[in-house]
N, C-alpha and C positions, 0 to 999 in steps of 0.2 A: 389538615389541608396541605401542609408542607410536605408530608410524606407522599401524598398522592401525586403532587407535582414532581417530586423526585423520581418516583417509579415511572412516570410517563416519560421523563427525559433519559432514562437508562438506555433504551434502544438507540436513541439518537446519538448519545455519547459513545456508545459502543461502536456504532457504524462510523462515526467521525474518527475515532482512534484507529479503527481498522483501515479506513481509507488513508489516513495519514501514515500509517505503518507501511502500506503498499507503496505510497508515493516516495517515502524515504528509501525503501528498498530499491525501487526502480531507478531513482535518480542518484543515489549515493552508493549504496551497498553493492548492487549488482554490477555497475561498471568497475568498481574496485576489485571485486572477486574475479570478474571476467579478465581483467588485465593481469591479475596475479596468476591465473591458471592458463593464460594464453588463448582465451576464447576469441573467435573471430568477431569483428565488429557487427556484421550482419546478424549473427546469432544473438549478440548482446542487444541489438535494437529490437529484434523480434521478442525476446524475453521481456524487455522493458515495455513494449506495447502490450504484451499479455498481462503484465502486472498492472498497468494503468487501466486496462479494460476491467480487470477484476476489482480494482479500487472503485471504479464508477458504478459497479453493481451494488455496492453497499452504501 
């Protein structure tokens, strides 16, 4: 019974980790990289929005 419960939680855990990864990327990694390469703030905000929308899909 324990293995059945574990396999049912696998997709939820995967989507949670993927969403957290997208959130981390959009809030921390993307602005740091954008500042490093000199990307404009409007483009950075647009990319952050795209990453957050992708995170909401999972």
